[in-house]
VMD Tcl script that builds the backbone (N, CA, C; Angstrom):
set m [mol new atoms 171]
animate dup $m
set s [atomselect $m all]
$s set {name element resname resid chain x y z} {
  {N N MET 1 A -23.779 -21.548 3.126}
  {CA C MET 1 A -23.227 -21.317 1.924}
  {C C MET 1 A -22.110 -20.082 1.501}
  {N N ALA 2 A -21.120 -20.679 0.831}
  {CA C ALA 2 A -20.302 -19.645 0.586}
  {C C ALA 2 A -20.458 -18.329 -0.324}
  {N N TYR 3 A -19.962 -17.536 0.107}
  {CA C TYR 3 A -19.947 -16.398 -0.816}
  {C C TYR 3 A -19.281 -16.818 -2.039}
  {N N LYS 4 A -19.908 -16.034 -3.163}
  {CA C LYS 4 A -19.493 -16.264 -4.757}
  {C C LYS 4 A -18.897 -14.757 -5.030}
  {N N ILE 5 A -18.039 -14.824 -5.986}
  {CA C ILE 5 A -17.411 -13.586 -6.859}
  {C C ILE 5 A -18.032 -13.709 -8.489}
  {N N SER 6 A -18.315 -12.751 -8.722}
  {CA C SER 6 A -19.177 -12.948 -9.977}
  {C C SER 6 A -18.123 -12.516 -11.247}
  {N N ASP 7 A -18.319 -12.409 -12.172}
  {CA C ASP 7 A -17.470 -11.884 -13.525}
  {C C ASP 7 A -17.339 -10.364 -13.441}
  {N N GLU 8 A -18.181 -9.681 -12.635}
  {CA C GLU 8 A -17.884 -8.491 -12.392}
  {C C GLU 8 A -16.844 -7.706 -11.713}
  {N N CYS 9 A -16.247 -8.923 -11.386}
  {CA C CYS 9 A -14.701 -8.919 -10.464}
  {C C CYS 9 A -13.713 -7.741 -11.371}
  {N N ILE 10 A -13.533 -6.923 -10.807}
  {CA C ILE 10 A -12.285 -6.415 -11.604}
  {C C ILE 10 A -11.113 -6.487 -10.991}
  {N N SER 11 A -10.703 -7.893 -10.163}
  {CA C SER 11 A -9.460 -8.060 -9.619}
  {C C SER 11 A -8.523 -7.066 -9.153}
  {N N CYS 12 A -9.240 -6.385 -8.038}
  {CA C CYS 12 A -8.784 -5.142 -7.338}
  {C C CYS 12 A -7.708 -5.498 -6.129}
  {N N GLY 13 A -8.593 -6.740 -5.764}
  {CA C GLY 13 A -7.775 -7.444 -4.457}
  {C C GLY 13 A -8.300 -6.577 -3.169}
  {N N ALA 14 A -9.277 -5.894 -2.843}
  {CA C ALA 14 A -9.851 -5.197 -1.702}
  {C C ALA 14 A -10.301 -6.327 -1.066}
  {N N CYS 15 A -10.897 -7.319 -1.356}
  {CA C CYS 15 A -11.712 -8.465 -0.558}
  {C C CYS 15 A -10.566 -9.319 0.026}
  {N N SER 16 A -9.697 -9.592 -0.842}
  {CA C SER 16 A -8.792 -10.455 -0.215}
  {C C SER 16 A -8.203 -9.999 0.937}
  {N N GLY 17 A -7.856 -8.680 1.294}
  {CA C GLY 17 A -7.129 -8.270 2.170}
  {C C GLY 17 A -7.896 -8.184 3.895}
  {N N GLU 18 A -9.411 -8.412 3.547}
  {CA C GLU 18 A -10.297 -8.255 4.446}
  {C C GLU 18 A -11.038 -9.493 4.911}
  {N N CYS 19 A -10.572 -10.690 4.363}
  {CA C CYS 19 A -10.836 -12.051 4.626}
  {C C CYS 19 A -10.360 -12.747 5.873}
  {N N PRO 20 A -10.852 -12.683 6.891}
  {CA C PRO 20 A -10.616 -13.380 7.991}
  {C C PRO 20 A -9.878 -14.729 7.901}
  {N N THR 21 A -10.229 -15.548 6.859}
  {CA C THR 21 A -9.960 -17.041 6.855}
  {C C THR 21 A -8.993 -17.001 5.802}
  {N N GLU 22 A -8.545 -16.105 4.914}
  {CA C GLU 22 A -7.635 -16.104 3.590}
  {C C GLU 22 A -8.392 -17.160 2.860}
  {N N SER 23 A -9.585 -17.047 2.322}
  {CA C SER 23 A -10.223 -18.034 1.700}
  {C C SER 23 A -10.107 -17.176 0.121}
  {N N ILE 24 A -10.160 -16.205 0.134}
  {CA C ILE 24 A -9.920 -15.621 -1.496}
  {C C ILE 24 A -8.701 -15.586 -2.068}
  {N N SER 25 A -8.352 -15.593 -3.341}
  {CA C SER 25 A -7.233 -15.990 -3.908}
  {C C SER 25 A -7.624 -15.256 -5.596}
  {N N GLU 26 A -6.598 -14.966 -5.991}
  {CA C GLU 26 A -6.539 -14.539 -7.210}
  {C C GLU 26 A -6.712 -15.916 -8.510}
  {N N GLY 27 A -8.016 -15.554 -9.010}
  {CA C GLY 27 A -7.797 -16.927 -9.895}
  {C C GLY 27 A -7.261 -16.569 -11.454}
  {N N ALA 28 A -7.783 -17.365 -12.450}
  {CA C ALA 28 A -7.176 -16.937 -13.909}
  {C C ALA 28 A -7.683 -16.110 -14.522}
  {N N GLN 29 A -9.327 -15.607 -14.102}
  {CA C GLN 29 A -10.109 -14.639 -14.489}
  {C C GLN 29 A -10.372 -13.394 -13.647}
  {N N HIS 30 A -10.563 -13.754 -12.527}
  {CA C HIS 30 A -10.981 -12.925 -11.297}
  {C C HIS 30 A -10.647 -13.522 -9.965}
  {N N TYR 31 A -10.679 -12.895 -8.880}
  {CA C TYR 31 A -10.552 -13.493 -7.572}
  {C C TYR 31 A -11.535 -14.508 -7.309}
  {N N GLU 32 A -11.293 -15.488 -6.579}
  {CA C GLU 32 A -12.277 -16.456 -6.101}
  {C C GLU 32 A -12.120 -16.938 -4.653}
  {N N ILE 33 A -13.550 -17.400 -4.190}
  {CA C ILE 33 A -13.645 -17.759 -2.954}
  {C C ILE 33 A -13.588 -19.151 -2.777}
  {N N ASN 34 A -12.866 -19.672 -1.754}
  {CA C ASN 34 A -12.917 -21.285 -1.679}
  {C C ASN 34 A -13.793 -21.570 -0.855}
  {N N PRO 35 A -15.023 -22.318 -1.022}
  {CA C PRO 35 A -16.175 -22.659 -0.126}
  {C C PRO 35 A -16.044 -23.157 0.912}
  {N N ASP 36 A -14.666 -24.169 0.993}
  {CA C ASP 36 A -14.573 -24.920 1.984}
  {C C ASP 36 A -13.873 -24.174 3.277}
  {N N THR 37 A -13.702 -22.880 3.099}
  {CA C THR 37 A -13.096 -22.141 3.988}
  {C C THR 37 A -13.788 -20.940 4.843}
  {N N CYS 38 A -14.674 -20.356 3.522}
  {CA C CYS 38 A -15.584 -19.469 3.705}
  {C C CYS 38 A -16.311 -19.353 5.149}
  {N N ILE 39 A -16.521 -18.582 5.816}
  {CA C ILE 39 A -17.247 -18.791 6.929}
  {C C ILE 39 A -18.509 -17.749 6.936}
  {N N ASP 40 A -18.933 -17.293 5.539}
  {CA C ASP 40 A -19.899 -16.463 5.492}
  {C C ASP 40 A -20.185 -15.253 6.314}
  {N N CYS 41 A -18.918 -14.500 6.376}
  {CA C CYS 41 A -19.053 -13.425 7.543}
  {C C CYS 41 A -19.363 -12.018 6.523}
  {N N GLY 42 A -19.121 -12.148 5.123}
  {CA C GLY 42 A -19.607 -11.009 4.351}
  {C C GLY 42 A -18.379 -9.944 4.560}
  {N N ALA 43 A -17.780 -10.127 4.941}
  {CA C ALA 43 A -16.608 -8.877 5.367}
  {C C ALA 43 A -15.968 -8.433 3.522}
  {N N CYS 44 A -16.001 -9.615 2.859}
  {CA C CYS 44 A -15.590 -9.093 1.559}
  {C C CYS 44 A -16.669 -8.499 0.732}
  {N N ALA 45 A -17.855 -8.550 0.846}
  {CA C ALA 45 A -18.836 -8.214 -0.020}
  {C C ALA 45 A -19.018 -6.593 0.487}
  {N N ASP 46 A -18.407 -6.415 1.781}
  {CA C ASP 46 A -18.939 -4.830 2.141}
  {C C ASP 46 A -17.824 -3.880 1.679}
  {N N VAL 47 A -16.632 -4.666 0.962}
  {CA C VAL 47 A -15.470 -3.618 0.817}
  {C C VAL 47 A -15.136 -3.618 -0.839}
  {N N CYS 48 A -16.115 -4.445 -1.471}
  {CA C CYS 48 A -16.219 -4.821 -3.121}
  {C C CYS 48 A -16.787 -3.490 -3.296}
  {N N PRO 49 A -15.664 -2.783 -4.451}
  {CA C PRO 49 A -16.455 -1.764 -5.312}
  {C C PRO 49 A -17.261 -1.878 -6.244}
  {N N THR 50 A -17.535 -2.992 -6.790}
  {CA C THR 50 A -18.092 -3.323 -8.020}
  {C C THR 50 A -19.533 -4.169 -7.266}
  {N N GLY 51 A -19.334 -4.551 -6.231}
  {CA C GLY 51 A -20.766 -5.144 -5.602}
  {C C GLY 51 A -20.728 -6.812 -6.261}
  {N N SER 52 A -19.556 -7.349 -6.748}
  {CA C SER 52 A -19.859 -8.377 -7.565}
  {C C SER 52 A -19.402 -9.667 -6.459}
  {N N ILE 53 A -19.526 -9.512 -4.806}
  {CA C ILE 53 A -19.530 -10.719 -4.070}
  {C C ILE 53 A -20.868 -10.743 -3.492}
  {N N THR 54 A -21.486 -11.829 -3.798}
  {CA C THR 54 A -22.907 -12.149 -3.175}
  {C C THR 54 A -22.875 -13.314 -2.498}
  {N N PRO 55 A -23.753 -13.451 -1.694}
  {CA C PRO 55 A -24.216 -14.675 -0.857}
  {C C PRO 55 A -24.260 -15.827 -1.687}
  {N N GLY 56 A -23.537 -17.074 -1.871}
  {CA C GLY 56 A -23.799 -18.021 -2.515}
  {C C GLY 56 A -25.475 -18.801 -2.456}
  {N N GLU 57 A -25.655 -19.799 -3.544}
  {CA C GLU 57 A -27.050 -20.041 -3.364}
  {C C GLU 57 A -27.166 -21.510 -3.245}
}
mol reanalyze $m
mol bondsrecalc $m
mol representation Tube
mol addrep $m
């Protein structure tokens, strides 16, 4: 299951640079993760300053 970014995201972009599959892009309100290419590595969650990236359910 792909990671998800909640509305707590402040759009700092820290996660985007850490994603090895380039699955994170800037969305309309905050960054978003493409679930089709996310490999569940958690690299993005490790660098998120707000803790808004969590494993999907």
